[in-house]
N, CA, C, O and the ligand as a Tripos MOL2 file, in Angstrom:
@<TRIPOS>MOLECULE
protein
  273   271    69     0     0
PROTEIN
NO_CHARGES

@<TRIPOS>ATOM
      1 N          26.9020  -33.1060   31.1310 N.3       1 MET1
      2 CA         26.7650  -31.7340   31.1090 C.3       1 MET1
      3 C          25.4590  -31.3250   31.8240 C.2       1 MET1
      4 O          24.4620  -31.9780   31.5180 O.2       1 MET1
      5 N          25.3510  -30.5470   32.5410 N.am      2 LEU2
      6 CA         24.1990  -29.8470   33.0780 C.3       2 LEU2
      7 C          23.4740  -28.7800   32.3030 C.2       2 LEU2
      8 O          23.9560  -27.6480   32.3490 O.2       2 LEU2
      9 N          22.2860  -29.0010   31.5350 N.am      3 LYS3
     10 CA         21.6700  -28.1190   30.9980 C.3       3 LYS3
     11 C          20.6140  -27.5790   31.5450 C.2       3 LYS3
     12 O          19.7560  -28.2710   32.0940 O.2       3 LYS3
     13 N          20.5510  -26.3680   31.4690 N.am      4 LEU4
     14 CA         19.5930  -25.5670   32.3020 C.3       4 LEU4
     15 C          18.6290  -24.8530   31.3100 C.2       4 LEU4
     16 O          19.0430  -23.9060   30.6410 O.2       4 LEU4
     17 N          17.2910  -25.3190   31.2040 N.am      5 ASP5
     18 CA         16.2090  -24.6710   30.3040 C.3       5 ASP5
     19 C          15.5800  -23.4810   30.7660 C.2       5 ASP5
     20 O          14.4080  -23.3810   31.1300 O.2       5 ASP5
     21 N          16.3940  -22.6360   30.7280 N.am      6 ILE6
     22 CA         15.8350  -20.9920   31.0900 C.3       6 ILE6
     23 C          15.9050  -20.2870   29.9730 C.2       6 ILE6
     24 O          16.9360  -20.2450   29.3020 O.2       6 ILE6
     25 N          14.7330  -19.6130   29.6340 N.am      7 GLN7
     26 CA         14.6910  -18.4890   28.8970 C.3       7 GLN7
     27 C          14.6500  -17.0170   29.4390 C.2       7 GLN7
     28 O          13.8730  -16.6210   30.3070 O.2       7 GLN7
     29 N          15.4720  -16.3690   28.8860 N.am      8 LEU8
     30 CA         15.5960  -14.9520   29.2910 C.3       8 LEU8
     31 C          14.9270  -14.0290   28.5010 C.2       8 LEU8
     32 O          15.1250  -13.8850   27.2940 O.2       8 LEU8
     33 N          14.0880  -13.3650   29.2160 N.am      9 PHE9
     34 CA         13.2700  -12.0780   28.2060 C.3       9 PHE9
     35 C          13.3750  -10.8700   29.0520 C.2       9 PHE9
     36 O          13.7960  -10.9250   30.2080 O.2       9 PHE9
     37 N          12.9360   -9.6240   28.3960 N.am     10 ALA10
     38 CA         12.8530   -8.6220   28.9920 C.3      10 ALA10
     39 C          11.5920   -8.5220   29.8100 C.2      10 ALA10
     40 O          10.5280   -8.8540   29.2880 O.2      10 ALA10
     41 N          11.6370   -8.0170   31.2610 N.am     11 VAL11
     42 CA         10.6000   -7.7430   32.2140 C.3      11 VAL11
     43 C          10.3480   -6.5220   32.6400 C.2      11 VAL11
     44 O          11.2130   -5.9630   33.3140 O.2      11 VAL11
     45 N           9.3800   -5.9920   32.4050 N.am     12 PRO12
     46 CA          9.1910   -4.4600   32.8310 C.3      12 PRO12
     47 C           9.3600   -4.3810   34.1850 C.2      12 PRO12
     48 O           8.8680   -5.2040   34.9560 O.2      12 PRO12
     49 N          10.1430   -3.2760   34.5900 N.am     13 PHE13
     50 CA         10.5320   -3.1900   36.1300 C.3      13 PHE13
     51 C           9.4700   -2.8940   36.8580 C.2      13 PHE13
     52 O           9.3560   -3.3870   37.9800 O.2      13 PHE13
     53 N           8.4090   -1.9420   36.2810 N.am     14 SER14
     54 CA          7.3460   -1.6240   37.2740 C.3      14 SER14
     55 C           6.1080   -1.5670   36.2450 C.2      14 SER14
     56 O           6.2050   -1.2990   35.0470 O.2      14 SER14
     57 N           4.9430   -1.8670   36.9360 N.am     15 LYS15
     58 CA          3.5110   -1.8720   36.0340 C.3      15 LYS15
     59 C           3.2130   -0.4590   35.7260 C.2      15 LYS15
     60 O           3.2950    0.4670   36.5330 O.2      15 LYS15
     61 N           2.8770   -0.3790   34.5530 N.am     16 VAL16
     62 CA          2.5080    1.2710   33.8930 C.3      16 VAL16
     63 C           0.9780    1.3310   34.2790 C.2      16 VAL16
     64 O           0.1140    0.6240   33.7580 O.2      16 VAL16
     65 N           0.7310    2.4160   35.4140 N.am     17 SER17
     66 CA         -0.5260    2.8410   35.6490 C.3      17 SER17
     67 C          -1.4320    2.9710   34.5050 C.2      17 SER17
     68 O          -1.0390    3.2350   33.3690 O.2      17 SER17
     69 N          -2.7180    2.7690   34.8480 N.am     18 LYS18
     70 CA         -3.7490    3.3230   33.7330 C.3      18 LYS18
     71 C          -3.6260    4.5280   33.4100 C.2      18 LYS18
     72 O          -3.8390    4.7510   32.2180 O.2      18 LYS18
     73 N          -3.3120    5.5410   34.1480 N.am     19 THR19
     74 CA         -3.1830    6.8280   34.1650 C.3      19 THR19
     75 C          -1.9130    7.1290   32.9790 C.2      19 THR19
     76 O          -2.0380    7.8030   31.9560 O.2      19 THR19
     77 N          -0.7500    6.4570   33.4270 N.am     20 ARG20
     78 CA          0.3280    6.6440   32.5440 C.3      20 ARG20
     79 C           0.1940    6.0960   31.1490 C.2      20 ARG20
     80 O           0.5470    6.6960   30.1330 O.2      20 ARG20
     81 N          -0.4200    4.7450   31.2020 N.am     21 LYS21
     82 CA         -0.8370    4.2540   29.6830 C.3      21 LYS21
     83 C          -1.9620    5.3500   29.0350 C.2      21 LYS21
     84 O          -1.9200    5.4900   27.8130 O.2      21 LYS21
     85 N          -2.7250    5.9460   29.6160 N.am     22 ARG22
     86 CA         -3.6830    6.5170   28.8470 C.3      22 ARG22
     87 C          -2.8590    7.8220   28.5810 C.2      22 ARG22
     88 O          -3.1260    8.3250   27.4900 O.2      22 ARG22
     89 N          -1.7350    8.6190   29.4700 N.am     23 MET23
     90 CA         -1.3940    9.7620   28.9770 C.3      23 MET23
     91 C          -0.4890    9.2340   27.7110 C.2      23 MET23
     92 O          -0.8160    9.7920   26.6630 O.2      23 MET23
     93 N           0.3890    8.4510   27.6000 N.am     24 ARG24
     94 CA          1.2210    7.9650   26.4720 C.3      24 ARG24
     95 C           0.2650    7.8180   25.3540 C.2      24 ARG24
     96 O           0.7550    8.1640   24.2790 O.2      24 ARG24
     97 N          -0.9930    7.3940   25.2960 N.am     25 ARG25
     98 CA         -2.0210    7.1800   24.2020 C.3      25 ARG25
     99 C          -2.5340    8.4630   23.8450 C.2      25 ARG25
    100 O          -3.0370    8.5140   22.7230 O.2      25 ARG25
    101 N          -2.5330    9.3900   24.4440 N.am     26 THR26
    102 CA         -3.2160   10.8400   23.8750 C.3      26 THR26
    103 C          -2.5770   11.1780   22.7590 C.2      26 THR26
    104 O          -3.1340   12.0040   22.0370 O.2      26 THR26
    105 N          -1.3060   10.6440   22.3620 N.am     27 HIS27
    106 CA         -0.4280   11.1820   20.8960 C.3      27 HIS27
    107 C          -1.1930   10.0470   19.7390 C.2      27 HIS27
    108 O          -1.2240   10.1920   18.5180 O.2      27 HIS27
    109 N          -1.7080    9.0410   20.4430 N.am     28 TYR28
    110 CA         -2.2260    8.1250   19.0390 C.3      28 TYR28
    111 C          -3.5270    8.5660   18.5440 C.2      28 TYR28
    112 O          -4.5410    8.1960   19.1370 O.2      28 TYR28
    113 N          -3.5960    9.2760   17.5770 N.am     29 LYS29
    114 CA         -4.9030    9.8790   16.9310 C.3      29 LYS29
    115 C          -4.6730    9.8270   15.6950 C.2      29 LYS29
    116 O          -3.5300    9.8110   15.2370 O.2      29 LYS29
    117 N          -5.8370    9.7910   14.9230 N.am     30 ILE30
    118 CA         -5.8020    9.7340   13.3450 C.3      30 ILE30
    119 C          -6.1780   10.9940   12.9630 C.2      30 ILE30
    120 O          -7.0030   11.6500   13.5990 O.2      30 ILE30
    121 N          -5.4260   11.5240   11.5950 N.am     31 GLU31
    122 CA         -5.6280   12.7410   11.1720 C.3      31 GLU31
    123 C          -6.2490   12.5920    9.8320 C.2      31 GLU31
    124 O          -6.0490   11.5890    9.1470 O.2      31 GLU31
    125 N          -6.9770   13.5480    9.4610 N.am     32 ALA32
    126 CA         -7.5350   13.4640    8.1590 C.3      32 ALA32
    127 C          -6.3180   13.4600    6.8420 C.2      32 ALA32
    128 O          -5.2240   14.0040    6.9890 O.2      32 ALA32
    129 N          -6.6720   12.8530    5.7450 N.am     33 ASN33
    130 CA         -5.8410   12.7970    4.6730 C.3      33 ASN33
    131 C          -5.3590   14.1490    4.1820 C.2      33 ASN33
    132 O          -6.2010   15.0450    4.2360 O.2      33 ASN33
    133 N          -4.1180   14.4690    3.6980 N.am     34 GLN34
    134 CA         -3.7340   15.7600    3.3110 C.3      34 GLN34
    135 C          -4.2730   15.9460    1.7410 C.2      34 GLN34
    136 O          -4.2300   15.0750    0.8720 O.2      34 GLN34
    137 N          -4.6640   16.9720    1.6350 N.am     35 THR35
    138 CA         -5.2150   17.2050    0.1460 C.3      35 THR35
    139 C          -4.7550   18.3940   -0.6320 C.2      35 THR35
    140 O          -4.8140   19.5080   -0.1140 O.2      35 THR35
    141 N          -4.3050   18.2290   -1.8300 N.am     36 VAL36
    142 CA         -3.9520   19.2990   -2.8070 C.3      36 VAL36
    143 C          -5.0120   19.3980   -3.6690 C.2      36 VAL36
    144 O          -5.8010   18.4530   -3.6820 O.2      36 VAL36
    145 N          -5.2430   20.5150   -4.5320 N.am     37 LYS37
    146 CA         -5.9840   20.9760   -5.4130 C.3      37 LYS37
    147 C          -5.4760   20.4420   -6.8060 C.2      37 LYS37
    148 O          -4.3120   20.6710   -7.1370 O.2      37 LYS37
    149 N          -6.3920   19.6790   -7.6930 N.am     38 CYS38
    150 CA         -6.1370   19.1320   -8.9810 C.3      38 CYS38
    151 C          -5.7340   20.2150   -9.9290 C.2      38 CYS38
    152 O          -6.5800   21.0780  -10.1630 O.2      38 CYS38
    153 N          -4.5620   20.2970  -10.5090 N.am     39 PRO39
    154 CA         -4.4480   21.4230  -11.5340 C.3      39 PRO39
    155 C          -5.3750   21.3430  -12.7690 C.2      39 PRO39
    156 O          -5.3510   22.3510  -13.4750 O.2      39 PRO39
    157 N          -6.0670   20.4890  -13.1070 N.am     40 LYS40
    158 CA         -6.5800   20.2580  -14.0690 C.3      40 LYS40
    159 C          -8.2250   20.7940  -13.8710 C.2      40 LYS40
    160 O          -8.7580   21.6870  -14.5290 O.2      40 LYS40
    161 N          -8.8760   19.9570  -12.7420 N.am     41 CYS41
    162 CA        -10.3260   20.1890  -12.5000 C.3      41 CYS41
    163 C         -10.4370   21.0660  -11.2130 C.2      41 CYS41
    164 O         -11.5240   21.6180  -11.0480 O.2      41 CYS41
    165 N          -9.5470   21.2540  -10.3590 N.am     42 GLY42
    166 CA         -9.5790   21.9670   -9.1900 C.3      42 GLY42
    167 C         -10.0890   21.3190   -8.0310 C.2      42 GLY42
    168 O         -10.2910   21.9170   -6.9740 O.2      42 GLY42
    169 N         -10.3130   20.0390   -8.2190 N.am     43 GLU43
    170 CA        -10.9030   19.0030   -7.2110 C.3      43 GLU43
    171 C          -9.8880   18.8580   -5.9660 C.2      43 GLU43
    172 O          -8.6830   18.9530   -6.2020 O.2      43 GLU43
    173 N         -10.2400   18.6800   -4.9280 N.am     44 LEU44
    174 CA         -9.2780   18.3480   -3.7650 C.3      44 LEU44
    175 C          -8.9780   16.9380   -3.9340 C.2      44 LEU44
    176 O          -9.8960   16.1180   -3.9750 O.2      44 LEU44
    177 N          -7.7350   16.5870   -4.0380 N.am     45 ILE45
    178 CA         -7.3380   15.1790   -4.1820 C.3      45 ILE45
    179 C          -6.1010   14.7730   -3.3160 C.2      45 ILE45
    180 O          -5.4790   15.6910   -2.7810 O.2      45 ILE45
    181 N          -5.7510   13.6850   -3.1560 N.am     46 ARG46
    182 CA         -4.7480   13.3460   -2.2100 C.3      46 ARG46
    183 C          -3.5720   13.3600   -3.1160 C.2      46 ARG46
    184 O          -3.4910   12.9020   -4.2560 O.2      46 ARG46
    185 N          -2.6530   13.9820   -2.3830 N.am     47 PRO47
    186 CA         -1.1260   14.2320   -3.3680 C.3      47 PRO47
    187 C          -0.5150   12.9450   -3.9960 C.2      47 PRO47
    188 O          -0.6200   11.8900   -3.3700 O.2      47 PRO47
    189 N           0.0230   12.9710   -5.0240 N.am     48 HIS48
    190 CA          0.6760   11.9220   -5.7830 C.3      48 HIS48
    191 C          -0.0180   10.7060   -6.2140 C.2      48 HIS48
    192 O           0.4400    9.5660   -6.2870 O.2      48 HIS48
    193 N          -1.4080   11.2060   -6.5370 N.am     49 ARG49
    194 CA         -2.4610   10.1220   -7.1100 C.3      49 ARG49
    195 C          -3.1850   10.6590   -8.0100 C.2      49 ARG49
    196 O          -3.3870   11.8690   -8.1030 O.2      49 ARG49
    197 N          -3.7470    9.5750   -8.9330 N.am     50 VAL50
    198 CA         -4.5300   10.1500  -10.1050 C.3      50 VAL50
    199 C          -5.8370   10.7240   -9.6260 C.2      50 VAL50
    200 O          -6.5640   10.1560   -8.8110 O.2      50 VAL50
    201 N          -6.0550   11.7420  -10.1160 N.am     51 CYS51
    202 CA         -7.3670   12.3120   -9.7820 C.3      51 CYS51
    203 C          -8.6520   11.6510   -9.9740 C.2      51 CYS51
    204 O          -8.9710   11.5440  -11.1590 O.2      51 CYS51
    205 N          -9.4830   11.1740   -9.1140 N.am     52 PRO52
    206 CA        -10.7190   10.3550   -9.4760 C.3      52 PRO52
    207 C         -11.6820   10.9900   -9.9840 C.2      52 PRO52
    208 O         -12.7160   10.4280  -10.3440 O.2      52 PRO52
    209 N         -11.4440   12.4330  -10.0980 N.am     53 ASN53
    210 CA        -12.7280   13.2080  -10.8370 C.3      53 ASN53
    211 C         -12.4490   13.2820  -12.2370 C.2      53 ASN53
    212 O         -13.4080   13.1290  -12.9930 O.2      53 ASN53
    213 N         -10.9650   13.5510  -12.8780 N.am     54 CYS54
    214 CA        -10.9060   13.7520  -14.3120 C.3      54 CYS54
    215 C          -9.9730   12.7580  -14.6720 C.2      54 CYS54
    216 O          -9.8080   12.6510  -15.8870 O.2      54 CYS54
    217 N          -9.2180   11.8850  -13.8450 N.am     55 GLY55
    218 CA         -8.4700   10.7510  -14.1980 C.3      55 GLY55
    219 C          -6.9760   11.3990  -14.6930 C.2      55 GLY55
    220 O          -6.1930   10.6720  -15.3040 O.2      55 GLY55
    221 N          -6.7190   12.4560  -14.4660 N.am     56 ASN56
    222 CA         -5.2600   13.1980  -14.9170 C.3      56 ASN56
    223 C          -4.2840   12.7700  -13.8790 C.2      56 ASN56
    224 O          -4.5900   12.6460  -12.6940 O.2      56 ASN56
    225 N          -3.2420   12.5770  -14.3070 N.am     57 TYR57
    226 CA         -1.8570   12.7110  -13.3260 C.3      57 TYR57
    227 C          -0.7100   13.2480  -14.1480 C.2      57 TYR57
    228 O          -0.4390   12.6820  -15.2070 O.2      57 TYR57
    229 N          -0.0950   14.1740  -13.7910 N.am     58 LYS58
    230 CA          1.1840   14.9330  -14.2930 C.3      58 LYS58
    231 C           0.8850   15.4980  -15.7610 C.2      58 LYS58
    232 O           1.6900   15.4970  -16.6920 O.2      58 LYS58
    233 N          -0.5740   16.0350  -15.7910 N.am     59 GLY59
    234 CA         -0.9860   16.5980  -17.1670 C.3      59 GLY59
    235 C          -1.4520   15.8060  -18.1370 C.2      59 GLY59
    236 O          -1.8020   16.2390  -19.2340 O.2      59 GLY59
    237 N          -1.4960   14.2600  -17.7070 N.am     60 LYS60
    238 CA         -1.9140   13.4720  -18.7210 C.3      60 LYS60
    239 C          -3.4770   12.7000  -18.2070 C.2      60 LYS60
    240 O          -3.6570   12.4380  -17.0180 O.2      60 LYS60
    241 N          -4.4270   12.4250  -19.1590 N.am     61 GLU61
    242 CA         -5.3010   11.5100  -18.7980 C.3      61 GLU61
    243 C          -4.7730   10.1550  -18.7170 C.2      61 GLU61
    244 O          -4.2200    9.6870  -19.7120 O.2      61 GLU61
    245 N          -4.8830    9.4440  -17.6060 N.am     62 VAL62
    246 CA         -4.1970    8.1370  -17.4780 C.3      62 VAL62
    247 C          -5.3600    7.0470  -17.0900 C.2      62 VAL62
    248 O          -5.1780    5.8300  -17.0960 O.2      62 VAL62
    249 N          -6.4830    7.6480  -16.7820 N.am     63 VAL63
    250 CA         -7.6940    6.7980  -16.4900 C.3      63 VAL63
    251 C          -8.8690    7.4390  -17.0880 C.2      63 VAL63
    252 O          -9.1440    8.6290  -16.9380 O.2      63 VAL63
    253 N          -9.5100    6.6450  -17.7350 N.am     64 LYS64
    254 CA        -10.8020    6.9620  -18.4270 C.3      64 LYS64
    255 C         -11.9560    7.0850  -17.1070 C.2      64 LYS64
    256 O         -12.1310    6.2350  -16.2340 O.2      64 LYS64
    257 N         -12.5500    8.1850  -17.2280 N.am     65 THR65
    258 CA        -13.7780    8.4720  -16.2850 C.3      65 THR65
    259 C         -15.0260    8.6340  -16.8530 C.2      65 THR65
    260 O         -15.0680    8.8410  -18.0660 O.2      65 THR65
    261 N         -16.0540    8.5790  -16.2170 N.am     66 ASN66
    262 CA        -17.3640    8.7550  -16.9870 C.3      66 ASN66
    263 C         -17.6710    9.8720  -17.5320 C.2      66 ASN66
    264 O         -18.3940    9.9770  -18.5230 O.2      66 ASN66
    265 N         -17.0900   10.8920  -16.8610 N.am     67 GLU67
    266 CA        -17.0520   12.4000  -17.3320 C.3      67 GLU67
    267 C         -16.4220   12.5900  -18.6670 C.2      67 GLU67
    268 O         -15.3950   11.9490  -18.8890 O.2      67 GLU67
    269 N         -16.9200   13.4280  -19.6400 N.am     68 ALA68
    270 CA        -16.0540   13.7200  -20.9660 C.3      68 ALA68
    271 C         -14.7200   13.8080  -20.9690 C.2      68 ALA68
    272 O         -14.1190   14.0350  -22.0190 O.2      68 ALA68
    273 ZN         -8.8750   16.2520  -11.5740 Zn       69 ZN69
@<TRIPOS>BOND
     1     1     2 1
     2     2     3 1
     3     3     4 2
     4     3     5 am
     5     5     6 1
     6     6     7 1
     7     7     8 2
     8     7     9 am
     9     9    10 1
    10    10    11 1
    11    11    12 2
    12    11    13 am
    13    13    14 1
    14    14    15 1
    15    15    16 2
    16    15    17 am
    17    17    18 1
    18    18    19 1
    19    19    20 2
    20    19    21 am
    21    21    22 1
    22    22    23 1
    23    23    24 2
    24    23    25 am
    25    25    26 1
    26    26    27 1
    27    27    28 2
    28    27    29 am
    29    29    30 1
    30    30    31 1
    31    31    32 2
    32    31    33 am
    33    33    34 1
    34    34    35 1
    35    35    36 2
    36    35    37 am
    37    37    38 1
    38    38    39 1
    39    39    40 2
    40    39    41 am
    41    41    42 1
    42    42    43 1
    43    43    44 2
    44    43    45 am
    45    45    46 1
    46    46    47 1
    47    47    48 2
    48    47    49 am
    49    49    50 1
    50    50    51 1
    51    51    52 2
    52    51    53 am
    53    53    54 1
    54    54    55 1
    55    55    56 2
    56    55    57 am
    57    57    58 1
    58    58    59 1
    59    59    60 2
    60    59    61 am
    61    61    62 1
    62    62    63 1
    63    63    64 2
    64    63    65 am
    65    65    66 1
    66    66    67 1
    67    67    68 2
    68    67    69 am
    69    69    70 1
    70    70    71 1
    71    71    72 2
    72    71    73 am
    73    73    74 1
    74    74    75 1
    75    75    76 2
    76    75    77 am
    77    77    78 1
    78    78    79 1
    79    79    80 2
    80    79    81 am
    81    81    82 1
    82    82    83 1
    83    83    84 2
    84    83    85 am
    85    85    86 1
    86    86    87 1
    87    87    88 2
    88    87    89 am
    89    89    90 1
    90    90    91 1
    91    91    92 2
    92    91    93 am
    93    93    94 1
    94    94    95 1
    95    95    96 2
    96    95    97 am
    97    97    98 1
    98    98    99 1
    99    99   100 2
   100    99   101 am
   101   101   102 1
   102   102   103 1
   103   103   104 2
   104   103   105 am
   105   105   106 1
   106   106   107 1
   107   107   108 2
   108   107   109 am
   109   109   110 1
   110   110   111 1
   111   111   112 2
   112   111   113 am
   113   113   114 1
   114   114   115 1
   115   115   116 2
   116   115   117 am
   117   117   118 1
   118   118   119 1
   119   119   120 2
   120   119   121 am
   121   121   122 1
   122   122   123 1
   123   123   124 2
   124   123   125 am
   125   125   126 1
   126   126   127 1
   127   127   128 2
   128   127   129 am
   129   129   130 1
   130   130   131 1
   131   131   132 2
   132   131   133 am
   133   133   134 1
   134   134   135 1
   135   135   136 2
   136   135   137 am
   137   137   138 1
   138   138   139 1
   139   139   140 2
   140   139   141 am
   141   141   142 1
   142   142   143 1
   143   143   144 2
   144   143   145 am
   145   145   146 1
   146   146   147 1
   147   147   148 2
   148   147   149 am
   149   149   150 1
   150   150   151 1
   151   151   152 2
   152   151   153 am
   153   153   154 1
   154   154   155 1
   155   155   156 2
   156   155   157 am
   157   157   158 1
   158   158   159 1
   159   159   160 2
   160   159   161 am
   161   161   162 1
   162   162   163 1
   163   163   164 2
   164   163   165 am
   165   165   166 1
   166   166   167 1
   167   167   168 2
   168   167   169 am
   169   169   170 1
   170   170   171 1
   171   171   172 2
   172   171   173 am
   173   173   174 1
   174   174   175 1
   175   175   176 2
   176   175   177 am
   177   177   178 1
   178   178   179 1
   179   179   180 2
   180   179   181 am
   181   181   182 1
   182   182   183 1
   183   183   184 2
   184   183   185 am
   185   185   186 1
   186   186   187 1
   187   187   188 2
   188   187   189 am
   189   189   190 1
   190   190   191 1
   191   191   192 2
   192   191   193 am
   193   193   194 1
   194   194   195 1
   195   195   196 2
   196   195   197 am
   197   197   198 1
   198   198   199 1
   199   199   200 2
   200   199   201 am
   201   201   202 1
   202   202   203 1
   203   203   204 2
   204   203   205 am
   205   205   206 1
   206   206   207 1
   207   207   208 2
   208   207   209 am
   209   209   210 1
   210   210   211 1
   211   211   212 2
   212   211   213 am
   213   213   214 1
   214   214   215 1
   215   215   216 2
   216   215   217 am
   217   217   218 1
   218   218   219 1
   219   219   220 2
   220   219   221 am
   221   221   222 1
   222   222   223 1
   223   223   224 2
   224   223   225 am
   225   225   226 1
   226   226   227 1
   227   227   228 2
   228   227   229 am
   229   229   230 1
   230   230   231 1
   231   231   232 2
   232   231   233 am
   233   233   234 1
   234   234   235 1
   235   235   236 2
   236   235   237 am
   237   237   238 1
   238   238   239 1
   239   239   240 2
   240   239   241 am
   241   241   242 1
   242   242   243 1
   243   243   244 2
   244   243   245 am
   245   245   246 1
   246   246   247 1
   247   247   248 2
   248   247   249 am
   249   249   250 1
   250   250   251 1
   251   251   252 2
   252   251   253 am
   253   253   254 1
   254   254   255 1
   255   255   256 2
   256   255   257 am
   257   257   258 1
   258   258   259 1
   259   259   260 2
   260   259   261 am
   261   261   262 1
   262   262   263 1
   263   263   264 2
   264   263   265 am
   265   265   266 1
   266   266   267 1
   267   267   268 2
   268   267   269 am
   269   269   270 1
   270   270   271 1
   271   271   272 2
@<TRIPOS>SUBSTRUCTURE
     1 MET1         2 RESIDUE 1 A MET
     2 LEU2         6 RESIDUE 1 A LEU
     3 LYS3        10 RESIDUE 1 A LYS
     4 LEU4        14 RESIDUE 1 A LEU
     5 ASP5        18 RESIDUE 1 A ASP
     6 ILE6        22 RESIDUE 1 A ILE
     7 GLN7        26 RESIDUE 1 A GLN
     8 LEU8        30 RESIDUE 1 A LEU
     9 PHE9        34 RESIDUE 1 A PHE
    10 ALA10       38 RESIDUE 1 A ALA
    11 VAL11       42 RESIDUE 1 A VAL
    12 PRO12       46 RESIDUE 1 A PRO
    13 PHE13       50 RESIDUE 1 A PHE
    14 SER14       54 RESIDUE 1 A SER
    15 LYS15       58 RESIDUE 1 A LYS
    16 VAL16       62 RESIDUE 1 A VAL
    17 SER17       66 RESIDUE 1 A SER
    18 LYS18       70 RESIDUE 1 A LYS
    19 THR19       74 RESIDUE 1 A THR
    20 ARG20       78 RESIDUE 1 A ARG
    21 LYS21       82 RESIDUE 1 A LYS
    22 ARG22       86 RESIDUE 1 A ARG
    23 MET23       90 RESIDUE 1 A MET
    24 ARG24       94 RESIDUE 1 A ARG
    25 ARG25       98 RESIDUE 1 A ARG
    26 THR26      102 RESIDUE 1 A THR
    27 HIS27      106 RESIDUE 1 A HIS
    28 TYR28      110 RESIDUE 1 A TYR
    29 LYS29      114 RESIDUE 1 A LYS
    30 ILE30      118 RESIDUE 1 A ILE
    31 GLU31      122 RESIDUE 1 A GLU
    32 ALA32      126 RESIDUE 1 A ALA
    33 ASN33      130 RESIDUE 1 A ASN
    34 GLN34      134 RESIDUE 1 A GLN
    35 THR35      138 RESIDUE 1 A THR
    36 VAL36      142 RESIDUE 1 A VAL
    37 LYS37      146 RESIDUE 1 A LYS
    38 CYS38      150 RESIDUE 1 A CYS
    39 PRO39      154 RESIDUE 1 A PRO
    40 LYS40      158 RESIDUE 1 A LYS
    41 CYS41      162 RESIDUE 1 A CYS
    42 GLY42      166 RESIDUE 1 A GLY
    43 GLU43      170 RESIDUE 1 A GLU
    44 LEU44      174 RESIDUE 1 A LEU
    45 ILE45      178 RESIDUE 1 A ILE
    46 ARG46      182 RESIDUE 1 A ARG
    47 PRO47      186 RESIDUE 1 A PRO
    48 HIS48      190 RESIDUE 1 A HIS
    49 ARG49      194 RESIDUE 1 A ARG
    50 VAL50      198 RESIDUE 1 A VAL
    51 CYS51      202 RESIDUE 1 A CYS
    52 PRO52      206 RESIDUE 1 A PRO
    53 ASN53      210 RESIDUE 1 A ASN
    54 CYS54      214 RESIDUE 1 A CYS
    55 GLY55      218 RESIDUE 1 A GLY
    56 ASN56      222 RESIDUE 1 A ASN
    57 TYR57      226 RESIDUE 1 A TYR
    58 LYS58      230 RESIDUE 1 A LYS
    59 GLY59      234 RESIDUE 1 A GLY
    60 LYS60      238 RESIDUE 1 A LYS
    61 GLU61      242 RESIDUE 1 A GLU
    62 VAL62      246 RESIDUE 1 A VAL
    63 VAL63      250 RESIDUE 1 A VAL
    64 LYS64      254 RESIDUE 1 A LYS
    65 THR65      258 RESIDUE 1 A THR
    66 ASN66      262 RESIDUE 1 A ASN
    67 GLU67      266 RESIDUE 1 A GLU
    68 ALA68      270 RESIDUE 1 A ALA
    69 ZN69       273 GROUP 0 **** ****
């Protein structure tokens, strides 16, 4: 039997120019984290996370903080 050692893979039909590449990448940008107000202390915190200021989550203190 004749065995051909050929690998097939996707080949781009045409080169993507610098401009096209850069235009596509204009959508790649970082955004600031979303914040909500802590119901306990009013500090701006990230949602669904324990408040780093007062250690509260869902109305309970879950983490001890240095503040009283
Ligand atoms: Zn808090």
